[in-house]
KOLKOLTI-288036 format. One record per residue (C-alpha): x, y, z. Coordinates in nm, 2 decimals. Layout:
# KOLKOLTI-288036
       px       py       pz
        X        Y        Z
...
This chain:
# KOLKOLTI-288036
       px       py       pz
    24.56    15.97    12.76
    24.34    16.22    12.59
    24.46    16.58    12.60
    24.22    16.75    12.36
    23.86    16.86    12.40
    23.73    16.79    12.06
    23.92    16.91    11.75
    23.97    17.28    11.85
    24.03    17.29    12.23
    24.25    17.14    12.49
    24.11    16.98    12.81
    24.10    17.19    13.12
    24.44    17.23    13.28
    24.63    17.09    12.98
    24.91    17.29    12.81
    25.04    17.13    12.49
    25.33    17.22    12.27
    25.39    17.06    11.93
    25.67    17.08    11.68
    25.59    17.35    11.43
    25.90    17.38    11.21
    26.26    17.28    11.19
    26.47    17.55    11.35
    26.80    17.38    11.28
    26.92    17.03    11.17
    27.24    16.84    11.20
    27.31    16.58    10.92
    27.55    16.30    10.98
    27.63    16.01    10.75
    27.39    15.78    10.93
    27.15    16.00    11.13
    26.96    16.32    11.15
    26.91    16.55    11.45
    26.63    16.80    11.41
    26.57    17.09    11.64
    26.20    17.17    11.63
    26.05    17.50    11.75
    25.70    17.49    11.89
    25.60    17.82    11.73
    25.69    17.99    11.41
    26.02    18.18    11.43
    26.00    18.51    11.24
    26.29    18.68    11.42
    26.55    18.65    11.68
    26.31    18.74    11.95
    26.10    18.44    11.88
    26.38    18.21    11.99
    26.35    18.34    12.35
    26.13    18.21    12.63
    26.00    17.90    12.44
    26.08    17.53    12.42
    26.29    17.36    12.15
    26.24    16.99    12.09
    26.53    16.77    12.00
    26.43    16.50    11.75
    26.69    16.23    11.67
    26.64    16.00    11.38
    26.85    15.69    11.31
    26.83    15.32    11.19
    26.92    15.03    11.42
    26.85    14.77    11.15
    26.74    14.74    10.79
    26.39    14.85    10.73
    26.36    15.01    11.08
    26.39    15.38    11.16
    26.40    15.51    11.52
    26.27    15.85    11.64
    26.35    16.00    11.98
    26.18    16.33    12.07
    26.31    16.50    12.38
    26.20    16.81    12.56
    26.44    16.84    12.86
    26.74    16.61    12.83
    26.87    16.65    13.18
    26.63    16.40    13.35
    26.81    16.12    13.53
    26.79    15.80    13.33
    26.66    15.52    13.55
    26.58    15.17    13.43
    26.46    14.92    13.35
    26.49    14.93    12.97
    26.38    14.69    12.70
    26.66    14.50    12.53
    26.67    14.63    12.17
    26.92    14.45    11.95
    27.07    14.68    11.69
    27.24    14.53    11.39
    27.61    14.63    11.43
    27.67    14.59    11.06
    27.39    14.82    10.95
    27.36    15.20    10.93
    27.11    15.43    10.78
    27.20    15.66    10.49
    27.13    16.03    10.49
    27.08    16.26    10.19
    27.01    16.64    10.15
    26.84    16.79     9.85
    26.79    17.16     9.91
    26.56    17.19    10.21
    26.46    16.82    10.20
    26.64    16.58    10.43
    26.62    16.20    10.40
    26.72    15.90    10.61
    26.69    15.56    10.43
    26.71    15.21    10.56
    26.64    14.92    10.33
    26.31    15.00    10.16
    26.20    15.25    10.43
    26.26    15.62    10.39
    26.21    15.91    10.63
    26.17    16.25    10.46
    26.14    16.60    10.62
    26.12    16.93    10.45
    26.30    17.19    10.67
    26.14    17.48    10.48
    25.78    17.36    10.53
    25.56    17.32    10.84
    25.67    17.03    11.06
    25.60    16.68    10.91
    25.79    16.35    10.93
    25.69    16.13    10.63
    25.77    15.76    10.63
    25.77    15.62    10.28
    25.82    15.28    10.11
    25.80    15.21     9.74
    25.72    15.57     9.66
    25.41    15.55     9.89
    25.36    15.73    10.22
    25.31    15.47    10.49
    25.24    15.72    10.77
    25.33    16.07    10.88
    25.39    16.27    11.20
    25.19    16.58    11.12
    25.10    16.91    11.29
    25.04    16.74    11.63
    25.27    16.45    11.56
    25.56    16.54    11.79
    25.53    16.73    12.12
    25.44    16.72    12.48
    25.16    16.81    12.72
    25.17    16.92    13.08
    24.87    16.87    13.31
    24.75    17.11    13.57
    24.94    16.91    13.83
    25.26    16.95    13.64
    25.28    16.60    13.50
    25.48    16.60    13.18
    25.38    16.37    12.89
    25.57    16.32    12.57
    25.33    16.27    12.28
    25.34    16.14    11.93
    25.08    16.09    11.66
    25.11    15.89    11.34
    24.85    15.92    11.06
    24.60    15.65    10.96
    24.50    15.61    10.60
    24.15    15.54    10.47
    24.07    15.18    10.55
    24.38    15.13    10.76
    24.34    14.88    11.05
    24.55    14.85    11.36
    24.64    14.53    11.54
    24.85    14.41    11.84
    24.94    14.59    12.16
    24.96    14.25    12.34
    24.70    14.00    12.43
    24.39    14.20    12.43
    24.04    14.06    12.45
    23.85    14.36    12.32
    23.76    14.39    11.95
    24.04    14.25    11.73
    24.11    14.56    11.53
    24.22    14.84    11.77
    24.06    15.13    11.58
    23.84    15.34    11.80
    23.99    15.21    12.12
    24.19    15.37    12.41
    24.45    15.13    12.54
    24.68    15.16    12.84
    24.99    14.95    12.83
    24.97    14.86    13.20
    24.98    14.51    13.35
    24.66    14.40    13.53
    24.49    14.09    13.65
    24.17    14.16    13.48
    24.06    13.82    13.33
    23.97    13.79    12.96
    23.64    13.98    12.97
    23.77    14.34    13.03
    23.99    14.59    12.86
    24.27    14.51    13.10
    24.54    14.27    12.99
    24.80    14.03    13.14
    25.04    14.08    12.84
    25.09    14.44    12.74
    25.32    14.51    12.45
    25.38    14.86    12.31
    25.39    14.74    11.95
    25.12    14.76    11.69
    25.11    14.69    11.32
    24.87    14.79    11.05
    24.74    14.65    10.72
    24.94    14.91    10.54
    25.28    14.76    10.55
    25.44    14.88    10.88
    25.45    14.85    11.25
    25.54    15.08    11.54
    25.73    14.98    11.86
    25.73    15.23    12.15
    26.05    15.17    12.34
    25.92    15.25    12.69
    25.86    14.97    12.95
    25.63    15.18    13.17
    25.28    15.30    13.09
    25.22    15.39    12.73
    24.87    15.54    12.66
    24.73    15.49    12.31
    24.44    15.66    12.14
    24.38    15.46    11.82
    24.16    15.68    11.61
    23.97    15.76    11.93
    24.09    16.11    12.01
    24.18    16.22    11.66
    24.01    15.97    11.43
    24.28    15.98    11.16
    24.57    15.93    11.40
    24.73    15.68    11.63
    24.84    15.87    11.93
    25.08    15.74    12.20
    25.22    15.91    12.50
    25.44    15.85    12.80
    25.49    16.04    13.12
    25.85    16.13    13.05
    26.06    16.40    12.90
    26.15    16.18    12.61
    25.96    15.94    12.38
    26.13    15.69    12.16
    25.97    15.48    11.89
    26.06    15.27    11.59
    25.88    15.25    11.26
    25.92    14.89    11.12
    25.87    14.84    10.75
    25.74    14.51    10.61
    25.58    14.53    10.36
    25.40    14.21    10.46
    25.29    14.14    10.82
    25.53    13.85    10.84
    25.82    14.07    10.74
    25.71    14.33    11.00
    25.71    14.06    11.27
    26.05    13.93    11.15
    26.21    14.27    11.19
    26.03    14.35    11.52
    26.14    14.02    11.68
    26.49    14.07    11.55
    26.49    14.38    11.76
    26.33    14.25    12.07
    26.40    13.87    12.06
    26.26    13.56    11.90
    26.09    13.27    12.09
    26.30    12.98    12.21
    26.19    12.64    12.07
    25.97    12.46    12.32
    26.04    12.09    12.36
    25.84    11.86    12.14
    25.68    11.68    12.44
    25.52    12.01    12.55
    25.29    12.00    12.24
    25.10    11.70    12.38
    24.80    11.72    12.61
    24.84    11.87    12.96
    24.60    11.78    13.24
    24.56    11.98    13.56
    24.43    11.92    13.91
    24.24    12.25    13.85
    24.27    12.53    14.11
    24.05    12.50    14.42
    23.94    12.14    14.37
    24.02    11.88    14.63
    24.30    11.65    14.53
    24.58    11.43    14.66
    24.80    11.16    14.51
    24.50    10.92    14.49
    24.30    11.18    14.29
    24.60    11.25    14.06
    24.65    10.88    14.00
    24.28    10.83    13.93
    24.29    11.10    13.66
    24.60    10.96    13.50
    24.46    10.61    13.51
    24.13    10.73    13.38
    24.29    10.88    13.08
    24.49    10.56    13.01
    24.18    10.34    13.05
    24.00    10.56    12.79
    24.30    10.56    12.55
    24.34    10.94    12.58
    24.71    11.01    12.54
    24.85    11.24    12.81
    25.19    11.41    12.80
    25.21    11.64    13.10
    25.04    11.65    13.44
    25.01    11.99    13.62
    24.98    12.05    13.99
    24.81    12.38    14.06
    24.84    12.61    14.36
    24.74    12.37    14.64
    25.03    12.13    14.59
    25.17    12.37    14.86
    25.00    12.45    15.19
    24.73    12.72    15.20
    24.85    13.06    15.32
    25.21    12.97    15.23
    25.24    13.05    14.86
    25.51    13.03    14.78
    25.72    12.81    15.01
    25.80    12.55    14.73
    25.73    12.27    14.97
    25.47    11.99    14.90
    25.18    11.98    15.14
    25.27    11.68    15.35
    24.90    11.62    15.44
    24.81    11.53    15.08
    25.15    11.46    14.92
    25.36    11.28    15.19
    25.60    11.12    14.94
    25.65    11.38    14.66
    25.96    11.22    14.52
    25.80    10.88    14.51
    25.48    11.02    14.35
    25.67    11.20    14.08
    25.87    10.89    14.01
    25.55    10.70    13.97
    25.42    10.96    13.72
    25.75    10.94    13.53
    25.70    10.56    13.50
    25.39    10.65    13.30
    25.60    10.85    13.06
    25.46    11.18    13.20
    25.62    11.52    13.24
    25.53    11.72    13.55
    25.45    12.09    13.59
    25.39    12.28    13.91
    25.24    12.62    13.98
    25.44    12.90    14.12
    25.41    13.28    14.16
    25.67    13.55    14.25
    25.51    13.63    14.58
    25.60    13.51    14.93
    25.32    13.50    15.19
    25.39    13.60    15.54
    25.32    13.26    15.68
    25.57    13.10    15.45
    25.89    13.01    15.63
    26.07    13.18    15.34
    25.93    13.52    15.42
    26.14    13.58    15.73
    26.45    13.45    15.55
    26.39    13.67    15.25
    26.32    13.97    15.47
    26.64    13.92    15.66
    26.85    13.89    15.35
    26.69    14.20    15.19
    26.53    14.00    14.90
    26.18    14.15    14.92
    26.06    14.48    14.76
    26.04    14.76    15.02
    25.86    15.09    15.07
    26.06    15.41    15.07
    26.07    15.40    15.45
    26.24    15.05    15.45
    25.94    14.85    15.54
    25.86    14.54    15.33
    25.57    14.62    15.10
    25.28    14.38    15.18
    24.91    14.34    15.13
    24.64    14.08    15.18
    24.51    14.04    14.83
    24.57    13.69    14.70
    24.79    13.58    14.99
    24.78    13.70    15.34
    25.06    13.95    15.41
    25.23    13.86    15.08
    25.54    14.04    14.96
    25.72    14.05    14.62
    26.06    13.90    14.55
    26.29    14.17    14.42
    26.43    14.03    14.10
    26.64    14.34    14.05
    26.86    14.20    14.33
    27.11    13.95    14.18
    27.13    13.75    14.50
    26.75    13.74    14.54
    26.72    13.60    14.18
    26.98    13.33    14.27
    26.79    13.25    14.59
    26.46    13.22    14.41
    26.63    13.00    14.14
    26.77    12.78    14.41
    26.42    12.70    14.54
    26.32    12.59    14.19
    26.63    12.38    14.14
    26.54    12.18    14.44
    26.20    12.10    14.27
    26.38    12.00    13.95
    26.58    11.76    14.16
    26.26    11.60    14.29
    26.15    11.53    13.93
    25.96    11.85    13.83
    26.00    11.93    13.46
    25.86    12.28    13.42
    25.67    12.56    13.59
    25.35    12.75    13.55
    25.46    13.10    13.62
    25.14    13.26    13.73
    25.08    13.62    13.82
    25.35    13.89    13.79
    25.09    14.17    13.71
    25.01    14.31    14.06
    25.32    14.52    14.11
    25.30    14.84    14.32
    25.46    15.17    14.22
    25.50    15.31    14.58
    25.82    15.10    14.64
    26.20    15.11    14.61
    26.38    14.86    14.40
    26.72    14.72    14.49
    26.89    14.85    14.17
    26.72    15.19    14.18
    26.48    15.12    13.90
    26.19    15.36    13.84
    25.88    15.20    14.00
    25.66    15.31    13.71
    25.88    15.15    13.45
    25.92    14.84    13.66
    25.55    14.78    13.69
    25.52    14.62    13.35
    25.88    14.50    13.33
    25.87    14.29    13.65
    25.72    14.00    13.47
    26.02    14.00    13.23
    26.27    13.95    13.52
    26.04    13.69    13.68
    25.99    13.47    13.37
    26.36    13.51    13.27
    26.47    13.39    13.61
    26.26    13.08    13.59
    26.34    13.01    13.22
    26.72    13.04    13.30
    26.68    12.78    13.57
    26.52    12.54    13.32
    26.78    12.60    13.04
    27.06    12.57    13.29
    26.93    12.24    13.43
    26.78    12.08    13.12
    26.93    12.25    12.82
    26.79    12.51    12.59
    26.58    12.27    12.39
    26.40    12.12    12.69
    26.28    12.43    12.87
    25.92    12.55    12.87
    25.70    12.77    13.09
    25.33    12.82    13.12
    25.33    13.19    13.18
    25.04    13.44    13.22
    25.20    13.78    13.23
    25.45    13.93    12.97
    25.56    14.24    12.80
    25.80    14.32    12.51
    26.07    14.05    12.51
    25.86    13.80    12.70
    25.82    13.60    12.37
    26.17    13.47    12.44
    26.03    13.25    12.72
    25.74    13.04    12.59
    25.47    12.93    12.64
    25.20    13.18    12.74
    24.84    13.11    12.82
    24.53    13.33    12.81
    24.45    13.37    13.18
    24.12    13.35    13.36
    23.81    13.31    13.13
    23.45    13.20    13.18
    23.33    12.86    13.07
    23.11    12.99    12.78
    23.12    13.02    12.40
    23.16    13.39    12.44
    23.47    13.35    12.66
    23.61    13.09    12.41
    23.58    13.35    12.13
    23.74    13.63    12.34
    24.02    13.40    12.43
    24.09    13.34    12.06
    24.09    13.72    11.99
    24.35    13.76    12.27
    24.57    13.49    12.13
    24.56    13.62    11.77
    24.64    13.97    11.91
    24.93    13.83    12.10
    25.06    13.65    11.79
    25.06    13.99    11.61
    25.26    14.13    11.89
    25.56    13.90    11.84
    25.47    13.60    12.05
    25.50    13.26    11.88
    25.33    13.02    12.12
    25.00    13.05    12.30
    24.75    12.84    12.49
    24.43    12.87    12.70
    24.23    12.68    12.96
    24.03    12.42    12.76
    23.68    12.43    12.89
    23.72    12.77    13.04
    23.85    12.85    13.39
    23.56    13.00    13.59
    23.25    12.79    13.63
    23.18    12.45    13.47
    23.13    12.43    13.10
    22.83    12.26    12.95
    22.92    11.94    12.76
    22.87    12.13    12.43
    23.11    12.41    12.53
    23.37    12.16    12.66
    23.37    11.95    12.35
    23.40    12.25    12.12
    23.68    12.40    12.34
    23.86    12.06    12.32
    23.87    12.09    11.94
    24.00    12.44    11.96
    24.25    12.36    12.23
    24.40    12.07    12.05
    24.43    12.28    11.74
    24.64    12.54    11.93
    25.01    12.55    11.97
    24.98    12.41    12.33
    24.69    12.23    12.49
    24.59    12.22    12.86
    24.28    12.10    13.04
    24.23    12.33    13.34
    23.96    12.48    13.55
    23.89    12.67    13.87
    23.65    12.49    14.11
    23.57    12.19    13.89
    23.77    11.92    13.72
    23.84    11.91    13.35
    23.86    11.53    13.30
    23.65    11.46    12.99
    23.44    11.18    13.15
    23.30    11.44    13.39
    23.09    11.57    13.09
    22.98    11.28    12.88
    23.11    10.98    12.69
    23.12    11.18    12.37
    23.36    11.42    12.53
    23.59    11.13    12.59
    23.58    11.04    12.23
    23.64    11.40    12.11
    23.93    11.44    12.35
    24.09    11.11    12.24
    24.04    11.18    11.87
    24.17    11.53    11.86
    24.47    11.45    12.09
    24.56    11.18    11.84
    24.51    11.42    11.55
    24.75    11.66    11.71
    25.00    11.39    11.75
    24.97    11.30    11.38
    25.02    11.67    11.30
    25.34    11.70    11.50
    25.57    11.71    11.19
    25.36    11.99    11.06
    25.32    12.17    11.39
    25.69    12.15    11.49
    25.79    12.29    11.15
    25.56    12.59    11.24
    25.73    12.61    11.58
    26.07    12.63    11.40
    25.94    12.92    11.19
    25.84    13.10    11.51
    26.19    13.05    11.65
    26.37    13.15    11.32
    26.14    13.41    11.17
    25.91    13.54    11.45
    25.60    13.41    11.28
    25.35    13.27    11.54
    25.21    12.91    11.52
    24.85    13.04    11.54
    24.82    13.31    11.28
    24.55    13.57    11.23
    24.42    13.54    10.87
    24.56    13.88    10.78
    24.91    13.75    10.85
    24.88    13.48    10.58
    24.65    13.67    10.34
    24.74    14.04    10.36
    24.62    14.09    10.00
    24.27    13.97    10.07
    24.07    14.26    10.24
    23.81    14.00    10.35
    24.07    13.86    10.59
    24.18    14.18    10.75
    23.92    14.18    11.04
    23.86    13.81    11.09
    23.90    13.70    11.45
    23.69    13.38    11.47
    23.92    13.17    11.26
    24.29    13.14    11.21
    24.57    12.97    11.03
    24.75    12.69    11.22
    25.09    12.72    11.06
    25.09    12.84    10.71
    24.87    12.57    10.55
    24.58    12.48    10.78
    24.27    12.70    10.83
    24.08    12.64    11.16
    23.74    12.78    11.23
    23.64    12.68    11.59
    23.27    12.62    11.65
    23.11    12.88    11.89
    22.75    12.75    11.89
    22.57    12.47    12.07
    22.41    12.34    11.75
    22.74    12.32    11.56
    22.67    12.60    11.31
    22.98    12.79    11.21
    23.03    13.08    10.97
    23.37    13.11    10.82
    23.55    13.26    10.52
    23.75    13.06    10.27
    24.02    13.25    10.07
    24.09    13.21     9.70
    24.14    12.86     9.56
    24.04    12.50     9.62
    24.07    12.40     9.98
    24.04    12.04    10.11
    23.90    11.94    10.45
    24.18    11.76    10.63
    23.94    11.52    10.80
    23.69    11.43    10.53
    23.87    11.52    10.21
    23.57    11.73    10.09
    23.67    12.03     9.87
    23.57    12.39     9.91
    23.61    12.67     9.66
    23.70    13.02     9.76
    23.68    13.30     9.79
    23.36    13.31     9.98
    23.17    13.27    10.31
    23.04    12.94    10.43
    22.77    12.86    10.69
    22.78    12.49    10.78
    22.69    12.26    11.06
    22.93    12.01    11.22
    22.90    11.73    11.46
    23.14    11.71    11.76
    23.37    11.49    11.56
    23.46    11.76    11.32
    23.50    12.14    11.25
    23.63    12.34    10.95
    23.99    12.23    10.92
    24.10    12.31    10.56
    24.43    12.25    10.38
    24.55    12.53    10.17
    24.56    12.50     9.79
    24.89    12.34     9.68
    24.99    12.25    10.03
    25.14    11.92    10.15
    25.06    11.83    10.51
    25.29    11.58    10.66
    25.11    11.35    10.91
    25.30    11.12    11.15
    25.19    10.77    11.22
    25.22    10.78    11.60
    24.88    10.83    11.76
    24.98    10.80    12.12
    25.27    11.04    12.18
    25.38    11.38    12.04
    25.75    11.28    12.02
    25.86    11.02    11.77
    26.06    10.98    11.45
    25.82    11.18    11.25
    25.97    11.10    10.91
    25.94    10.72    10.97
    25.60    10.62    10.83
    25.50    10.98    10.75
    25.19    11.02    10.52
    25.18    11.33    10.30
    24.84    11.47    10.24
    24.89    11.63     9.90
    24.70    11.92     9.75
    24.84    11.91     9.40
    25.04    12.22     9.31
    24.99    12.43     9.00
    25.07    12.25     8.68
    25.43    12.32     8.57
    25.51    12.54     8.86
    25.80    12.53     9.11
    25.61    12.28     9.31
    25.60    12.24     9.69
    25.89    12.17     9.93
    25.79    12.00    10.25
    26.04    11.97    10.53
    25.98    11.71    10.80
    26.17    11.80    11.12
    26.32    11.58    11.39
    26.23    11.65    11.75
    26.56    11.83    11.81
    26.48    12.08    11.53
    26.70    11.94    11.27
    26.56    11.83    10.93
    26.48    11.46    10.91
    26.36    11.45    10.54
    26.27    11.69    10.26
    25.99    11.61    10.01
    25.95    11.79     9.68
    25.61    11.77     9.51
    25.58    11.88     9.14
    25.30    11.85     8.88
    25.32    11.80     8.51
    24.97    11.78     8.36
    24.78    11.51     8.54
    25.09    11.35     8.68
    25.22    11.44     9.03
    25.56    11.32     9.15
    25.68    11.33     9.51
    26.05    11.29     9.57
    26.21    11.23     9.91
    26.56    11.36    10.01
    26.69    11.15    10.18
    26.46    10.85    10.15
    26.31    10.78    10.49
    26.17    10.45    10.61
    25.83    10.36    10.48
    25.62    10.65    10.39
    25.30    10.72    10.20
    25.10    10.97    10.00
    24.73    11.06     9.99
    24.60    11.32     9.75
    24.29    11.53     9.72
    24.06    11.37     9.46
    23.90    11.62     9.22
    23.54    11.65     9.10
    23.26    11.43     9.22
    23.51    11.18     9.37
    23.60    11.44     9.63
    23.79    11.29     9.93
    24.14    11.17    10.00
    24.27    10.89     9.78
    24.36    10.55     9.92
    24.71    10.56    10.07
    24.99    10.51     9.82
    25.25    10.31    10.02
    25.62    10.37     9.96
    25.85    10.10    10.10
    26.16    10.18    10.30
    26.43    10.33    10.09
    26.19    10.44     9.82
    26.29    10.79     9.70
    26.00    10.87     9.46
    25.64    10.81     9.39
    25.42    10.93     9.11
    25.04    10.92     9.06
    24.79    11.03     8.81
    24.51    11.26     8.92
    24.17    11.09     8.88
    23.91    11.27     8.67
């Protein structure tokens, strides 16, 4: 929210007060409490008839400093609240040197000079990261009496801001106004399904605003050298998170708010949907599955969208008997084809659903202040919301899902969760404004707990649309409703990269786009992009997404890139483990892997898949793609051609290829199974070796097992022209290919290592 009218004036009706100086301070061993006056105090009379802000400073974990600024502390505290996990073994350390107070945590230091005008400086390595300056701490009151707590943190020259959830607007947030407020706005507007009050910058720190309701950001858009954020509350709490690298920032942020669970290995295979409003029954479903099999396109999951239930009755969790008269039998027949099954749900109950009257009688639906059930006709006629703050309502909803699991369903697409009113009363007394964004957290948590309770923690996966802080714990999330165009494909990628920089490890999107029908060119390029994403689903609105509906080449592209993804599973699952253990997303903005390369800081049309593969999707009908290659010699994973960086490339690719480059010195493990995502990945693995630096530490490559354990470790080292690869322990048969130098560019012929062989050496060709 903007409060000023240019640099000098306030907007009409706005009264603002900002911390001016430290009137008093309390110093404890592990925290500072600052009492900030909003005008200079020259005498005792100046302490009367004016506010005093209480600013608390502490450290919940190493490298993190929390700030809480409060005007009036007597306001009733109503939830919900984000779960913030403090490290019980950590405490900040305070120090006083004359008028200067300091609070340190790891490499992060907060400094305030109590004898100078108000300023909070956050430093690391002797360098100021950011500061809360003259308008950095305060509040503003509107003409209607609405009280907003406000903070501003300075931006340095060339500093870029990222994150704030899955946003489809320009990738760097500078110059934007952003409201953290859940909305069903598609992928072509400033609204977002996944709103996260966390941003990070390319200057070594991030900021998490600990408020689940609406947070309004002005990112260099009201004061061009500041990031301003405000909440309608008497208090504002935020955490400055030091890196210095973006990966370290995400590691510390996700340690506070939760790391992603590890999705099951089978979920990384190809998902096929009925699509949304298309006509389908079991015969249609069987024809799709059979069509994929006849064309040798591996399929892992089949998804039933909304109309598996009867119209007007979403959700009643009952198969439409007119089109699915034998759901248990049908699901059993799909399981015989080695398929997993996903079904669509949402957290709403339509009035025509038999469950509506039951939920109303039991008090499980969200109500208005007068006691009436809140209803409207958008989406579903007379729909109401399940009140997930009611423990019995959560258990009731979970019971409906367990019945579906008993029929043979494996996972759920948790759609919606954004359209949540604020003129209602919640069972637990939650603040309606704070619950608007947080509702999705309770919804997805309820469904995820059903899956973990029934199938175990390693076999639970959602396909979720809405989320907020903490939602990363319940993967996977997809990008929502997009058009079927190259432009929508690019905006989807921007949203996914932004979400990854907001703490989410796994992300997907509707291959081919949702609204409309893609051209064959768009479909084939989107297939490439989709199968080089963490999760891959073919889905549309009013048209099917089976590849033969486009052309025969689309069939080949889908088959080849699905098989490629299966071969990459030992590499991709290792990246998934990094997401679970460190908070690093599988799909990574270039700035995440190359923070020291300024050319990477604003790139949003390419990404790193894991730490070693650069992917540049093609967004043109003629196959032309412009992309940037960082420093070093990169090798195309598909052709073996070598590319020198740093520099920009403009190249043209057929539908059988795209820029997919292996990082210098990397070793890419590729499984041998083309037809399924889950197998013994170490058995028969082929290592695509980019020789490491001569005489260096070499490269360590861990090949995981589908349960997340380590199946094998390979160590690659180079001495002169000789490269040696050692296996620990020796798996079954395995092989090595290496990037040929010079005019012979390409991958070498496979070097086969028989079962039990623990080492192979080769000499680089000249």
